[in-house]
Residue frames as a rotation matrix with the C-alpha (Angstrom) as fourth column:
UNK 1
-0.869 -0.013 -0.495 -7.55
-0.457 -0.363 0.812 -8.91
-0.191 0.932 0.309 7.96
UNK 2
0.072 0.996 -0.057 -10.78
-0.892 0.039 -0.449 -9.72
-0.445 0.084 0.891 6.25
UNK 3
0.420 0.214 0.882 -11.88
-0.032 0.975 -0.222 -13.01
-0.907 0.065 0.416 4.77
UNK 4
0.999 -0.054 -0.006 -10.86
-0.006 -0.015 -1.000 -12.01
0.054 0.998 -0.015 1.23
UNK 5
0.385 -0.916 0.114 -7.34
-0.853 -0.400 -0.336 -11.08
0.354 0.032 -0.935 2.30
UNK 6
-0.008 -0.364 0.931 -6.91
-0.746 0.622 0.237 -14.18
-0.666 -0.693 -0.277 4.43
UNK 7
0.736 0.358 0.575 -8.07
0.071 0.804 -0.591 -16.44
-0.673 0.476 0.566 1.62
UNK 8
0.897 -0.436 -0.073 -5.60
-0.179 -0.206 -0.962 -14.94
0.404 0.876 -0.263 -0.84
UNK 9
0.142 -0.864 0.482 -2.80
-0.988 -0.156 0.010 -15.15
0.067 -0.478 -0.876 1.73
UNK 10
0.252 0.027 0.967 -3.55
-0.391 0.917 0.076 -18.85
-0.885 -0.397 0.242 2.18
UNK 11
0.973 0.091 0.213 -3.37
0.161 0.394 -0.905 -19.37
-0.167 0.914 0.369 -1.59
UNK 12
0.587 -0.809 0.028 0.00
-0.630 -0.477 -0.613 -17.61
0.509 0.342 -0.790 -1.71
UNK 13
-0.011 -0.601 0.799 1.35
-0.935 0.290 0.205 -19.74
-0.355 -0.745 -0.565 1.14
UNK 14
0.503 0.284 0.816 0.05
-0.122 0.958 -0.258 -22.99
-0.856 0.030 0.516 -0.30
UNK 15
0.944 -0.088 0.319 1.41
0.331 0.218 -0.918 -22.30
0.011 0.972 0.235 -3.79
UNK 16
0.220 -0.898 -0.381 4.57
0.647 -0.158 0.746 -20.61
-0.730 -0.411 0.546 -2.49
UNK 17
-0.542 -0.352 0.763 4.17
0.802 -0.488 0.345 -17.68
0.251 0.799 0.546 -4.84
UNK 18
-0.744 0.273 -0.610 3.00
0.089 -0.865 -0.494 -14.13
-0.663 -0.422 0.619 -4.77
UNK 19
-0.431 0.692 0.579 -0.52
0.902 0.330 0.277 -14.04
0.001 0.642 -0.767 -6.15
UNK 20
0.666 0.700 -0.258 -1.47
0.723 -0.690 -0.006 -10.54
-0.182 -0.182 -0.966 -5.03
UNK 21
0.000 -0.645 0.764 0.07
0.633 -0.591 -0.499 -7.40
0.774 0.484 0.409 -6.50
UNK 22
-0.786 -0.319 -0.529 1.12
0.615 -0.484 -0.622 -4.62
-0.057 -0.815 0.577 -4.11
UNK 23
-0.819 0.539 0.199 -1.67
-0.418 -0.796 0.438 -2.47
0.394 0.276 0.877 -5.59
UNK 24
0.057 0.905 -0.423 -4.36
-0.171 0.426 0.888 -5.04
0.984 0.022 0.179 -4.86
UNK 25
-0.296 -0.269 -0.916 -2.86
0.818 0.424 -0.389 -5.69
0.493 -0.865 0.095 -1.43
UNK 26
-0.993 -0.070 -0.098 -3.37
0.107 -0.882 -0.459 -1.99
-0.055 -0.466 0.883 -0.57
UNK 27
-0.486 0.874 -0.029 -6.90
-0.609 -0.314 0.728 -1.99
0.627 0.371 0.685 -2.01
UNK 28
0.048 0.488 -0.872 -7.83
0.326 0.817 0.475 -5.10
0.944 -0.307 -0.120 0.01
UNK 29
-0.629 -0.354 -0.692 -6.44
0.756 -0.067 -0.652 -3.62
0.184 -0.933 0.310 3.22
UNK 30
-0.953 0.301 0.032 -8.43
-0.302 -0.942 -0.147 -0.42
-0.015 -0.150 0.989 2.75
UNK 31
-0.211 0.912 -0.352 -11.55
-0.438 0.233 0.868 -2.40
0.874 0.338 0.350 1.90
UNK 32
-0.043 0.122 -0.992 -11.11
0.628 0.775 0.068 -4.48
0.777 -0.620 -0.110 5.06
UNK 33
-0.313 -0.281 -0.907 -10.17
0.946 -0.176 -0.272 -1.65
-0.083 -0.943 0.321 7.43
UNK 34
0.781 0.620 0.075 -11.34
0.624 -0.775 -0.099 1.64
-0.003 0.124 -0.992 5.94
UNK 35
0.783 -0.465 0.414 -9.36
-0.236 -0.837 -0.493 4.90
0.576 0.288 -0.765 6.06
UNK 36
0.735 -0.624 -0.266 -5.75
0.654 0.550 0.519 4.19
-0.177 -0.555 0.813 7.02
UNK 37
0.673 -0.584 -0.455 -2.73
-0.430 -0.808 0.402 6.45
-0.602 -0.075 -0.795 7.58
UNK 38
0.714 -0.430 -0.552 -0.05
-0.532 0.180 -0.827 6.07
0.455 0.885 -0.100 4.92
UNK 39
-0.297 -0.882 0.366 2.50
-0.930 0.180 -0.322 4.91
0.218 -0.436 -0.873 7.51
UNK 40
-0.101 0.342 0.934 0.27
-0.549 0.764 -0.339 2.00
-0.830 -0.547 0.111 8.55
UNK 41
0.906 0.398 -0.147 -0.38
-0.316 0.403 -0.859 1.08
-0.282 0.824 0.491 4.91
UNK 42
0.342 -0.870 -0.356 3.36
-0.756 -0.030 -0.654 1.13
0.558 0.492 -0.668 4.22
UNK 43
-0.388 -0.503 0.772 4.08
-0.890 0.424 -0.171 -1.05
-0.241 -0.753 -0.612 7.25
UNK 44
0.199 0.581 0.789 1.61
-0.295 0.803 -0.517 -3.67
-0.934 -0.130 0.331 6.02
UNK 45
0.868 0.146 -0.475 2.81
-0.484 0.030 -0.874 -3.57
-0.113 0.989 0.097 2.42
UNK 46
0.510 -0.716 0.477 5.42
0.487 0.697 0.526 -5.80
-0.709 -0.036 0.704 0.88
UNK 47
0.741 -0.226 0.633 6.40
0.524 -0.396 -0.754 -3.09
0.421 0.890 -0.175 -1.62
UNK 48
-0.365 -0.900 -0.239 9.60
0.919 -0.306 -0.250 -1.12
0.152 -0.311 0.938 -1.26
UNK 49
-0.136 0.286 -0.949 9.31
0.529 -0.788 -0.313 2.47
-0.838 -0.545 -0.045 -0.01
UNK 50
-0.781 -0.212 -0.588 9.95
-0.324 -0.667 0.671 3.92
-0.534 0.715 0.452 -3.46
UNK 51
-0.868 0.494 -0.052 7.47
0.230 0.493 0.839 1.57
0.440 0.717 -0.541 -5.14
UNK 52
-0.327 0.771 -0.546 4.89
0.923 0.135 -0.361 2.18
-0.205 -0.622 -0.756 -2.41
UNK 53
-0.367 0.142 -0.919 4.88
0.081 -0.980 -0.184 5.94
-0.927 -0.142 0.348 -3.01
UNK 54
-0.888 0.005 -0.461 4.48
-0.452 -0.208 0.868 5.46
-0.091 0.978 0.187 -6.75
UNK 55
-0.737 0.657 -0.158 1.68
0.588 0.739 0.328 2.94
0.332 0.149 -0.931 -6.23
UNK 56
-0.227 0.665 -0.711 -0.25
0.724 -0.373 -0.580 5.40
-0.651 -0.647 -0.397 -4.04
UNK 57
-0.536 -0.028 -0.844 0.17
-0.342 -0.907 0.247 8.15
-0.772 0.421 0.476 -6.63
UNK 58
-0.949 0.166 -0.269 -1.05
-0.200 0.345 0.917 5.87
0.245 0.924 -0.294 -9.44
UNK 59
-0.560 0.774 -0.295 -4.06
0.815 0.579 -0.025 4.67
0.151 -0.254 -0.955 -7.44
UNK 60
-0.214 0.452 -0.866 -5.05
0.376 -0.780 -0.500 8.24
-0.901 -0.433 -0.004 -6.56
UNK 61
-0.700 -0.113 -0.705 -4.64
-0.522 -0.593 0.613 9.34
-0.488 0.797 0.357 -10.20
UNK 62
-0.896 0.363 -0.255 -6.81
0.050 0.654 0.755 6.40
0.441 0.663 -0.604 -11.30
UNK 63
-0.275 0.812 0.514 -9.59
-0.827 -0.473 0.304 7.52
0.490 -0.342 0.802 -8.89
UNK 64
0.093 0.219 -0.971 -9.27
0.233 0.943 0.236 4.32
0.968 -0.248 0.037 -6.89
UNK 65
-0.167 -0.214 -0.962 -7.95
0.984 0.026 -0.177 5.97
0.063 -0.977 0.206 -3.73
UNK 66
0.581 0.243 0.777 -8.69
0.155 -0.970 0.187 9.29
0.799 0.011 -0.601 -2.11
UNK 67
-0.378 -0.793 -0.479 -6.38
0.763 0.026 -0.646 11.04
0.525 -0.609 0.594 0.29
UNK 68
0.809 0.547 0.216 -7.22
0.277 -0.679 0.680 13.15
0.519 -0.490 -0.700 3.31
UNK 69
-0.308 -0.921 0.239 -4.63
0.199 -0.308 -0.930 15.39
0.930 -0.239 0.279 4.92
UNK 70
-0.239 0.146 -0.960 -4.54
0.957 0.200 -0.208 15.73
0.162 -0.969 -0.188 8.69
UNK 71
0.717 0.593 0.366 -6.29
0.501 -0.804 0.320 18.77
0.484 -0.047 -0.874 10.13
UNK 72
0.887 -0.405 -0.224 -3.45
-0.002 -0.487 0.873 19.51
-0.463 -0.774 -0.433 12.56
UNK 73
-0.174 -0.981 -0.081 -0.54
-0.342 -0.017 0.940 18.34
-0.924 0.191 -0.333 10.42
UNK 74
0.620 0.499 -0.606 -0.98
-0.693 -0.014 -0.721 18.30
-0.368 0.867 0.337 6.64
UNK 75
-0.386 -0.813 -0.436 1.97
-0.906 0.423 0.013 15.92
0.174 0.400 -0.900 6.31
UNK 76
-0.739 0.224 0.635 -0.17
-0.147 0.867 -0.477 13.18
-0.657 -0.446 -0.608 7.86
UNK 77
-0.448 0.565 -0.692 -2.23
-0.869 -0.094 0.486 11.52
0.209 0.819 0.534 5.13
UNK 78
-0.357 0.451 0.818 -5.01
-0.212 0.814 -0.541 8.97
-0.910 -0.367 -0.195 5.37
UNK 79
-0.820 0.082 -0.567 -5.98
-0.556 0.126 0.822 6.94
0.138 0.989 -0.058 2.35
UNK 80
-0.256 0.790 0.557 -9.33
-0.175 0.528 -0.831 5.35
-0.951 -0.310 0.003 1.59
UNK 81
-0.675 0.149 0.723 -11.08
0.699 0.443 0.561 3.80
-0.237 0.884 -0.403 -1.38
UNK 82
-0.857 0.491 -0.160 -13.24
-0.515 -0.801 0.303 6.09
0.021 0.342 0.939 -3.47
UNK 83
-0.061 0.921 0.385 -16.96
-0.656 0.253 -0.711 5.31
-0.753 -0.296 0.588 -3.49
UNK 84
0.525 0.214 -0.824 -16.58
-0.832 0.331 -0.445 3.82
0.178 0.919 0.352 -6.97
UNK 85
-0.412 -0.775 -0.479 -13.74
-0.572 0.629 -0.526 1.53
0.709 0.057 -0.702 -5.85
UNK 86
-0.723 0.238 0.649 -15.73
-0.555 0.359 -0.750 0.49
-0.411 -0.903 -0.128 -2.75
UNK 87
0.376 0.918 -0.126 -18.62
-0.786 0.244 -0.568 -0.53
-0.491 0.313 0.813 -5.02
UNK 88
0.277 -0.374 -0.885 -16.27
-0.725 0.524 -0.448 -2.61
0.631 0.765 -0.126 -7.18
UNK 89
-0.762 -0.647 0.005 -14.77
-0.467 0.544 -0.697 -4.33
0.449 -0.534 -0.717 -4.13
UNK 90
-0.376 0.720 0.584 -18.19
-0.689 0.204 -0.696 -4.95
-0.620 -0.663 0.419 -2.59
UNK 91
0.604 0.572 -0.556 -19.32
-0.797 0.411 -0.443 -6.67
-0.025 0.710 0.704 -5.81
UNK 92
-0.126 -0.758 -0.640 -16.11
-0.565 0.585 -0.582 -8.75
0.815 0.288 -0.502 -5.73
UNK 93
-0.831 -0.174 0.529 -16.70
-0.555 0.324 -0.766 -9.71
-0.038 -0.930 -0.366 -2.09
UNK 94
0.096 0.955 0.281 -20.28
-0.774 0.249 -0.582 -10.75
-0.626 -0.162 0.763 -2.80
UNK 95
0.574 0.064 -0.816 -19.28
-0.717 0.521 -0.463 -12.80
0.395 0.851 0.345 -5.86
UNK 96
-0.498 -0.833 -0.243 -16.51
-0.531 0.514 -0.673 -14.49
0.686 -0.206 -0.698 -3.86
UNK 97
-0.641 0.333 0.692 -18.90
-0.638 0.271 -0.721 -15.32
-0.427 -0.903 0.039 -1.03
UNK 98
0.478 0.865 -0.151 -21.46
-0.792 0.350 -0.501 -16.76
-0.381 0.359 0.852 -3.45
UNK 99
0.268 -0.473 -0.839 -18.77
-0.644 0.560 -0.521 -18.85
0.717 0.680 -0.155 -5.13
UNK 100
-0.764 -0.605 0.226 -17.55
-0.546 0.418 -0.726 -20.16
0.345 -0.678 -0.650 -1.77
UNK 101
-0.413 0.689 0.596 -21.10
-0.612 0.275 -0.742 -21.19
-0.675 -0.671 0.308 -0.82
UNK 102
0.329 0.560 -0.760 -21.98
-0.943 0.243 -0.229 -22.77
0.056 0.792 0.608 -4.17
UNK 103
0.670 -0.080 0.738 -21.92
-0.144 0.961 0.235 -26.58
-0.728 -0.264 0.633 -4.36
UNK 104
-0.292 -0.883 -0.367 -18.85
-0.691 -0.070 0.719 -27.86
-0.661 0.464 -0.590 -6.16
UNK 105
0.778 0.503 -0.377 -19.42
-0.610 0.459 -0.647 -29.54
-0.153 0.732 0.664 -9.52
UNK 106
0.183 -0.719 0.671 -17.44
-0.066 0.672 0.738 -32.70
-0.981 -0.179 0.075 -10.28
């Protein structure tokens, strides 16, 4: 996983709580890895199967995710961030990197 995902995972482990919603977990994974089949997204998600399907539908309806159906088998779906969502995540990644590099104030 990417630096953003790893950092948030470390926070969750240190605080012993879930800091990342299933929605944001999916968005981070797609930002880190690009287009991903739904089965691989589901395997990496901590959401239940029923919740996972609803999350994908909501994210597509909100124009955060786009779905591509397989050319040979339309049942196979790959999800990716929309260009708009990629821009939002890129800005977040840059801001996080700048914050991590900034000297800490006492």
